[in-house]
KELUMLO-41052 format. One record per residue (C-alpha): y, x, z; chain; residue in one letter. Coordinates in pm, 1 decimal. Example, Ala and Ser with C-alpha at 12.3 -4.5 7.8 and 13.67 -1.06 7.14 Angstrom:
BEGIN
        Y        X        Z c r
   -450.0   1230.0    780.0 A A
   -106.0   1367.0    714.0 A S
***
This chain:
BEGIN
        Y        X        Z c r
  17379.9   9375.5   9021.1 A M
  17230.5   9717.1   9052.1 A Q
  16977.6   9588.0   9306.5 A I
  16878.8   9299.1   9078.8 A R
  16818.5   9536.4   8787.8 A K
  16597.7   9756.5   9005.3 A L
  16394.7   9455.9   9121.0 A I
  16357.6   9328.8   8767.1 A R
  16251.1   9672.8   8644.4 A R
  15999.4   9704.0   8926.9 A G
  15849.7   9368.0   8844.0 A L
  15813.9   9465.7   8477.2 A V
  15645.8   9793.4   8572.4 A V
  15407.4   9609.3   8807.4 A A
  15314.3   9355.6   8540.6 A V
  15255.6   9630.5   8284.8 A V
  15040.8   9820.8   8534.9 A A
  14831.8   9511.5   8605.5 A V
  14784.7   9454.4   8232.7 A I
  14683.3   9816.8   8175.9 A V
  14431.6   9802.8   8461.0 A V
  14286.8   9474.6   8332.2 A A
  14254.3   9608.4   7976.7 A V
  14097.0   9929.4   8106.3 A G
  13849.4   9735.4   8315.6 A S
  13758.5   9516.1   8021.9 A A
  13678.0   9814.8   7802.6 A F
  13510.8  10024.0   8072.6 A R
  13127.3  10044.6   8046.3 A T
  12967.9   9803.8   8291.7 A Q
  12661.1   9924.8   8485.1 A P
  12327.2   9762.2   8406.1 A V
  12161.6   9571.5   8688.1 A L
  11810.9   9707.0   8751.7 A V
  11517.7   9658.5   8987.0 A D
  11392.7   9974.4   9153.6 A T
  11097.8  10085.1   9364.6 A V
  11030.7  10400.1   9565.7 A T
  10742.5  10625.6   9466.4 A V
  10489.2  10642.9   9749.6 A S
  10135.6  10743.0   9836.1 A R
   9859.2  10492.7   9909.9 A G
   9520.3  10359.8   9807.1 A S
   9428.4  10284.7   9447.9 A L
   9123.3  10117.0   9298.0 A Q
   9023.6  10110.2   8932.7 A V
   8810.7   9807.0   8854.8 A T
   8634.4   9634.7   8568.0 A V
   8734.1   9269.0   8600.1 A D
   8510.6   9004.2   8443.9 A E
   8375.2   8657.5   8514.1 A D
   8023.5   8642.1   8651.7 A G
   7756.0   8387.6   8729.5 A Q
   7527.1   8364.1   9028.2 A T
   7155.1   8328.1   8985.5 A R
   6858.4   8300.2   9219.9 A I
   6680.7   8634.7   9235.4 A R
   6324.3   8505.2   9234.2 A E
   6240.6   8165.8   9086.3 A R
   5913.8   8008.0   8985.0 A Y
   5829.0   7738.5   8731.2 A I
   5526.3   7531.3   8829.4 A V
   5323.2   7446.2   8518.6 A S
   5023.3   7226.4   8450.3 A A
   4703.6   7436.5   8456.7 A P
   4491.4   7193.9   8247.4 A L
   4495.1   6880.5   8034.8 A N
   4542.2   6568.0   8242.8 A G
   4761.6   6281.2   8344.7 A R
   5048.3   6387.6   8565.5 A L
   5128.7   6148.6   8846.5 A Q
   5493.5   6065.2   8894.3 A R
   5671.2   6344.7   9079.3 A L
   5835.0   6240.8   9405.3 A T
   6049.1   6553.8   9449.8 A L
   6413.4   6572.6   9347.1 A D
   6645.5   6872.2   9297.4 A P
   6756.7   6995.6   9639.1 A G
   6440.5   6893.9   9825.0 A D
   6302.9   7170.0  10046.8 A K
   5943.9   7288.2  10003.0 A V
   5718.6   7519.6  10204.8 A S
   5470.8   7769.9  10067.8 A K
   5109.5   7641.3  10055.2 A D
   5214.0   7328.0  10244.0 A D
   5434.3   7102.8  10032.3 A S
   5261.9   6896.0   9764.4 A L
   5459.3   6925.3   9440.9 A V
   5231.7   6765.5   9176.9 A A
   4903.9   6579.3   9129.7 A V
   4709.8   6580.8   8799.8 A I
   4422.4   6349.3   8707.4 A E
   4191.0   6529.6   8459.4 A P
   4109.4   6334.8   8144.7 A L
   3744.9   6250.9   8088.1 A D
   3723.2   6410.9   7742.2 A P
   3847.7   6738.5   7881.5 A S
   3564.2   6742.5   8134.1 A L
   3308.8   6752.5   7852.3 A L
   3505.9   6972.8   7609.7 A D
   3339.2   7316.1   7587.8 A E
   3653.4   7470.2   7442.5 A R
   3862.4   7346.6   7734.5 A S
   3602.2   7485.2   7972.5 A L
   3611.4   7823.3   7800.2 A A
   3990.1   7825.4   7810.9 A E
   3985.1   7748.6   8183.4 A S
   3744.7   8037.0   8246.8 A R
   3964.3   8268.7   8039.9 A A
   4271.2   8166.3   8242.3 A R
   4079.2   8248.3   8563.4 A V
   3989.3   8593.5   8430.9 A N
   4347.6   8656.9   8320.8 A A
   4477.8   8543.1   8659.2 A A
   4237.7   8775.2   8842.9 A E
   4352.7   9065.8   8625.2 A A
   4715.7   8975.9   8702.1 A A
   4639.4   8982.7   9074.9 A V
   4482.4   9329.3   9047.9 A K
   4781.7   9453.3   8849.2 A R
   5023.5   9303.6   9103.3 A A
   4835.3   9470.5   9390.1 A E
   4868.0   9805.2   9212.9 A S
   5241.9   9750.0   9167.0 A L
   5278.3   9662.1   9536.2 A V
   5094.7   9979.3   9637.6 A E
   5307.8  10187.3   9402.2 A R
   5631.7  10028.2   9524.2 A A
   5523.9  10081.6   9886.1 A N
   5459.4  10450.4   9824.3 A L
   5796.0  10486.8   9651.6 A T
   5973.7  10311.6   9937.9 A M
   5800.2  10528.5  10199.4 A N
   5894.6  10839.7  10005.7 A R
   6255.9  10722.1   9979.4 A A
   6262.3  10646.5  10352.7 A E
   6134.7  10996.5  10435.3 A T
   6393.3  11153.9  10205.5 A E
   6668.8  10942.9  10360.2 A L
   6569.4  11060.7  10708.0 A G
   6579.8  11423.2  10591.8 A R
   6921.6  11388.0  10427.2 A I
   7054.4  11203.5  10732.8 A N
   6951.1  11495.9  10951.6 A K
   7110.3  11745.2  10713.5 A L
   7428.3  11537.9  10701.1 A A
   7464.4  11545.4  11079.0 A T
   7439.7  11924.3  11056.1 A E
   7696.6  11928.5  10770.3 A T
   7428.2  12072.7  10542.7 A A
   7436.2  11774.3  10304.5 A A
   7737.2  11618.2  10135.9 A S
   7848.6  11257.8  10166.8 A A
   7764.9  11205.1   9798.2 A D
   7405.6  11320.6   9856.9 A Q
   7371.4  11085.6  10152.7 A L
   7513.6  10793.2   9956.9 A E
   7284.1  10860.5   9659.4 A A
   6978.8  10879.3   9887.5 A T
   7075.2  10554.3  10059.4 A Q
   7103.9  10388.3   9718.2 A L
   6756.9  10511.2   9618.2 A V
   6611.4  10374.7   9943.4 A F
   6777.3  10032.7   9902.3 A R
   6661.7  10012.7   9540.7 A T
   6305.9  10102.8   9642.5 A A
   6315.5   9830.8   9908.1 A G
   6424.8   9573.8   9650.1 A R
   6149.2   9684.8   9413.9 A D
   5892.8   9648.9   9691.7 A Y
   6011.1   9295.3   9773.0 A Q
   5991.9   9201.0   9404.1 A A
   5640.8   9345.9   9379.8 A A
   5524.3   9148.0   9685.3 A V
   5671.1   8831.5   9537.2 A F
   5494.0   8899.2   9205.7 A S
   5164.7   8946.8   9390.6 A R
   5207.2   8617.7   9576.9 A E
   5278.3   8436.3   9251.6 A I
   4979.0   8601.2   9082.5 A A
   4753.0   8492.1   9368.3 A E
   4887.7   8138.5   9345.2 A F
   4825.3   8126.1   8971.2 A E
   4472.9   8260.1   9023.7 A R
   4398.2   7991.0   9281.1 A D
   4545.7   7729.6   9050.5 A L
   4336.9   7853.3   8757.2 A A
   4021.7   7845.3   8970.5 A E
   4104.2   7490.9   9081.1 A A
   4156.1   7389.9   8718.9 A A
   3817.0   7538.9   8628.4 A L
   3649.3   7333.7   8900.1 A V
   3817.8   7017.8   8768.0 A R
   3717.3   7104.3   8411.2 A S
   3350.4   7113.3   8510.1 A T
   3389.9   6779.8   8688.4 A G
   3224.6   6917.0   9006.4 A Q
   3356.4   7078.6   9321.7 A N
   3174.9   7371.0   9471.2 A G
   2974.9   7137.1   9695.8 A D
   2865.7   6918.9   9403.6 A G
   3103.1   6633.6   9480.1 A S
   3313.0   6472.0   9211.0 A S
   3652.6   6630.4   9140.4 A A
   3899.1   6354.1   9057.4 A E
   4242.0   6501.4   9126.7 A Y
   4406.1   6841.4   9103.2 A L
   4670.8   6888.0   9370.7 A T
   4934.6   7160.0   9328.7 A I
   5105.0   7304.7   9637.4 A K
   5433.9   7494.1   9636.6 A S
   5381.0   7866.0   9563.6 A P
   5694.6   7974.0   9754.6 A I
   5927.1   7843.1  10023.1 A S
   6266.2   7725.4   9904.4 A G
   6418.5   7428.1   9725.8 A E
   6348.4   7235.3   9409.8 A V
   6597.7   7351.3   9147.7 A L
   6503.2   7137.8   8848.8 A R
   6244.4   6872.1   8764.5 A V
   6123.0   6888.0   8403.7 A F
   5862.2   6608.0   8408.0 A E
   5956.4   6329.8   8645.0 A E
   5753.6   6044.0   8497.8 A N
   5378.7   6003.1   8475.9 A S
   5233.9   6115.3   8141.4 A R
   4959.1   6318.5   7981.2 A V
   5039.9   6689.6   7991.4 A V
   4889.2   6992.7   7820.2 A A
   4809.8   7325.6   7988.0 A P
   5128.5   7526.6   8043.0 A G
   5363.1   7226.2   8046.2 A T
   5654.5   7308.8   8286.2 A P
   5671.8   7055.4   8568.9 A L
   5945.7   7178.4   8803.8 A L
   6134.0   7491.9   8907.2 A E
   6146.6   7623.4   9264.9 A I
   6362.6   7896.0   9419.4 A G
   6546.5   8008.3   9732.3 A D
   6920.1   7932.6   9689.9 A P
   7012.2   8172.1   9971.2 A S
   6861.6   8468.6   9782.5 A D
   7131.0   8510.5   9518.0 A L
   7236.6   8786.9   9285.3 A E
   7520.9   8809.8   9035.3 A L
   7504.9   8852.9   8658.3 A E
   7822.6   8988.3   8496.6 A I
   7856.7   9056.3   8125.1 A D
   8105.7   9336.9   8054.6 A V
   8219.4   9511.4   7738.9 A L
   7991.8   9797.4   7638.4 A S
   8286.6  10041.3   7657.6 A V
   8329.6   9940.6   8022.8 A D
   7956.8   9948.5   8098.7 A A
   7939.3  10326.3   8044.5 A V
   8175.7  10371.7   8343.8 A R
   7963.5  10160.2   8577.6 A I
   7698.8  10318.8   8798.9 A R
   7437.9  10171.4   9036.8 A P
   7567.2  10157.6   9392.0 A G
   7931.3  10093.9   9301.5 A Q
   8114.3   9840.2   9515.2 A K
   8191.6   9494.0   9377.4 A V
   8458.9   9255.0   9509.4 A L
   8397.0   8885.2   9438.7 A I
   8665.7   8616.6   9462.6 A D
   8748.1   8270.7   9327.0 A H
   8400.0   8155.5   9422.5 A W
   8528.6   7860.4   9626.3 A G
   8564.5   8024.4   9967.4 A G
   8877.0   8153.6  10139.6 A D
   8762.0   8516.5  10161.5 A H
   8637.4   8793.8   9933.3 A V
   8263.2   8854.2   9908.7 A L
   8112.6   9201.6   9878.9 A N
   7843.8   9319.0   9642.0 A G
   7680.5   9630.4   9503.7 A E
   7574.1   9717.4   9150.3 A V
   7196.2   9734.1   9127.9 A R
   7129.6   9753.6   8754.7 A L
   7308.2   9803.2   8424.7 A I
   7083.5   9658.3   8156.8 A E
   7005.5   9916.1   7885.5 A P
   7048.2   9676.8   7592.2 A S
   7370.3   9508.9   7478.4 A A
   7413.1   9176.5   7301.1 A F
   7673.1   9024.3   7070.2 A T
   7908.6   8759.2   7204.9 A K
   8195.6   8576.3   7036.4 A I
   8518.6   8596.2   7238.7 A S
   8764.7   8310.2   7285.2 A A
   8968.7   8458.8   6998.2 A L
   8667.7   8454.8   6766.3 A G
   8607.7   8831.4   6781.5 A V
   8253.8   8970.8   6798.1 A E
   8206.2   9182.0   7111.0 A E
   7917.2   9396.5   7229.3 A Q
   7854.8   9315.6   7593.8 A R
   7613.4   9435.6   7860.7 A V
   7475.4   9251.0   8163.6 A N
   7541.1   9410.6   8502.0 A V
   7325.8   9285.5   8793.0 A I
   7490.8   9285.5   9136.8 A V
   7333.7   9233.5   9479.7 A D
   7535.4   9025.7   9726.4 A L
   7557.7   9230.2  10046.8 A T
   7716.6   8960.9  10265.1 A D
   7472.4   8745.9  10466.8 A P
   7406.6   8389.7  10339.8 A P
   7611.8   8233.1  10622.1 A E
   7924.3   8404.6  10482.2 A H
   7883.5   8232.6  10143.3 A R
   7792.4   7879.7  10243.3 A T
   7798.3   7641.5   9946.8 A G
   7750.5   7909.3   9682.4 A L
   7454.1   7812.2   9467.8 A G
   7269.8   7893.0   9148.7 A D
   7468.8   7936.2   8822.5 A A
   7808.3   7918.2   8999.8 A F
   8105.4   8088.9   8833.1 A R
   8285.9   8371.6   9016.3 A V
   8535.3   8645.8   8937.4 A E
   8403.2   8995.7   8995.5 A A
   8586.5   9328.0   9026.1 A H
   8356.6   9630.0   8986.4 A I
   8517.0   9933.7   9152.2 A V
   8460.4  10231.7   8918.7 A T
   8701.7  10467.8   9101.4 A W
   8897.9  10459.7   9425.7 A S
   9103.0  10684.7   9651.9 A S
   9294.2  10628.7   9974.3 A D
   9564.5  10890.2   9911.4 A E
   9722.2  10902.5   9565.0 A V
  10077.8  10917.7   9435.7 A L
  10125.0  10589.3   9251.3 A K
  10384.3  10367.6   9084.2 A I
  10376.2  10014.7   8937.6 A P
  10251.6  10001.6   8578.7 A S
  10561.9   9800.6   8485.3 A S
  10777.1  10116.0   8520.6 A A
  10574.6  10312.5   8265.1 A L
  10656.6  10328.4   7892.9 A F
  10592.6  10541.8   7589.9 A R
  10850.3  10801.7   7480.5 A S
  10717.0  10946.0   7160.5 A G
  10372.0  11085.4   7242.3 A E
  10443.2  11110.6   7614.6 A D
  10452.6  10869.5   7906.2 A W
  10790.8  10840.4   8078.4 A S
  10983.2  10658.9   8351.0 A V
  11350.0  10619.8   8437.4 A F
  11453.5  10764.6   8773.3 A V
  11762.5  10616.1   8943.6 A A
  11984.4  10909.6   9049.5 A H
  12356.4  10902.8   9140.3 A D
  12410.0  10567.3   8971.6 A G
  12255.3  10678.0   8642.8 A K
  11918.2  10647.0   8472.1 A A
  11737.6  10977.3   8412.4 A E
  11448.3  10996.8   8166.4 A L
  11151.9  11178.6   8323.4 A V
  10825.0  11258.6   8148.2 A Q
  10515.5  11217.0   8364.4 A I
  10139.7  11275.7   8351.6 A T
   9951.2  10957.8   8448.1 A P
   9598.4  10952.5   8591.0 A G
   9377.1  10661.2   8688.9 A H
   9526.8  10317.6   8646.8 A R
   9451.2   9951.1   8693.7 A N
   9634.1   9638.3   8582.0 A S
   9906.9   9679.2   8846.7 A L
   9940.3  10044.9   8943.7 A E
   9898.6  10391.6   8795.5 A V
   9828.6  10730.3   8953.2 A E
  10090.6  11002.9   8894.3 A I
   9951.2  11352.8   8851.1 A I
  10274.1  11533.3   8758.5 A D
  10644.9  11457.9   8709.3 A G
  10734.2  11262.1   9023.4 A L
  10732.4  11309.5   9399.2 A D
  10727.0  11072.5   9695.6 A S
  11071.2  10926.1   9760.5 A G
  11185.9  10916.0   9397.3 A H
  11336.6  10581.8   9303.4 A E
  11223.5  10454.3   8964.4 A I
  11338.6  10161.3   8752.1 A I
  11107.5   9866.9   8696.3 A L
  11087.8   9679.6   8363.9 A Y
  11322.3   9916.4   8170.5 A P
  11471.8   9737.3   7868.7 A G
  11648.6   9849.7   7552.2 A D
  11986.4   9862.3   7734.3 A R
  11871.6  10151.7   7949.5 A I
  11883.1  10501.3   7804.2 A Q
  11909.3  10847.7   7953.5 A H
  12243.4  10861.0   8134.9 A G
  12307.5  10483.9   8136.5 A T
  12511.0  10362.5   8432.9 A L
  12297.6  10144.0   8654.6 A I
  12342.8   9929.4   8960.0 A E
  12060.7   9822.6   9186.7 A R
  12000.8   9452.2   9189.1 A R
  12049.3   9301.2   9537.6 A P
***
């Protein structure tokens, strides 16, 4: 009997102990499951991210130089043309225009204006050539100083940018001169047709227009045969391989962008990222209505594509791309994910996971992008911080790392 009583008493004590443990466990604070990441050093880029649109750098619209009947154009968009070789349009002068003194005077005035444009273009070419030569000389001097550690990397980079910009300006000036010469020749041909006589006294029946540049036909404005007036656009010609990028950014972002900054271009249709370089930030902003109906002041940023044309096959005029203008970058910064950062009063803070508890730590953030933020003060490499801290986490809260 005594043994049975002892067994019964032991069983009661065991059951009570199990109940006490279960009740205690039920009322004990359960740790909060959290995701953590280790603070580390690495590269960080701060970018201005906006949609952009490609455009052909130099394009030319062929226009009718005089009154006449335009013959039906045989060219279509995409057809290739060669400078001074491909026939793009034929105009039959109207008889009344041959005897119209006002038309004759207008033709002579267009010739004079075209000759003045050629002289101006030649001056711009000479000026651009001098600027480019000066920039090349300066680049050689800075290169020599850099090899002797007498010039900084920033000086060398700035000089290289000036030289590349001068080269682009020279190319644009040469193109403008070629176009001015073409328009002068066209105006002179129109004057001959307006008088009804060629230089040798023979009858002038047709005015043929050759392509002013080598490239492709972009658009055809007047496909059918009809009477056209002077200045009527006929077709547009350009070189699709000579592309640049136009990006409109908010004016508050434009003040952080400088010529020469790197640009990363993706979502253009290819399987790799294209590279570019900021050439120009336009000095004047414009108003644009956002998708939410808010008026925004935006500025156009012009970017040169630095990759060769064979690396962007298929990319054409007015194609949409996504551009990331790098305004700041460093290869060695202490950084954390932006999702760990939150406001604590007037300060920025994070929760550090230490000994199974969450510790509130105030930090000083630096540069940041949409994913990561630089840490100037408050954390060190190796600290483990909590991602996506919610309302359940406070200073001292028990935590458990999520598997």
